[in-house]
N, C-alpha and C positions, 0 to 999 in steps of 0.2 A: 499409277506408276510413272517416277521420275526416273531420268536420264542420266550417269553421272561423267564428267569426260572432261578431258584438261586438252587445250594446244599444244601441241608441235611445242613452241611458244615457252611451255610447265611456269605459265606466271600463274595460274592460281586451278584454284577446279569449276569446273560453272553446273549444276543442274537443274536443267528445262525441262515439260512434262513431256515423254516417252511423246506424246503426240505428234511434236518435232523435228522427229527421229527421218535424218535422209533430207533436211532445208539448210539452207545454207544459210547460217549466219557471220558476222564479222567480228571475232575476238577484242572484246574494249581496250587490251594493254596493248596488241602488233599491228591491230588492224586486220590482219591474212584471215580472208574470204575462210572459213571451216563447212563440209559437210557435217552434221553433224550424229553422233553417230547409231547402228542400236542400243536397247537394256541392254546393258549384262547380265549377264546367270549369276542369284548373287548380292547383284549390287552392287560391282568390282566397278573401282573409276577405269574408263579408256584413254586411250589418244587418238584427238580427230584426225578424220586426213582432210586436209588441204584440199579445196576444188582446184578444179583444172586454171587452166589459163588462160580460160574459153571467158573466163566472169571478169573481167576489167570490167571495170564500171559497173561494177557491182551496187 
């Protein structure tokens, strides 16, 4: 399965394996660190949550 999500910057939709859910990744467009969301029912695109400020230096 894959998780389809969008960064809060709204630049584009990303797809990653659902095994990445809960992990922190950097948006290639805006460089913000986001948390990969859990897969949604029906494969809908969800908005990723930015990681908190404690992730500086990631």
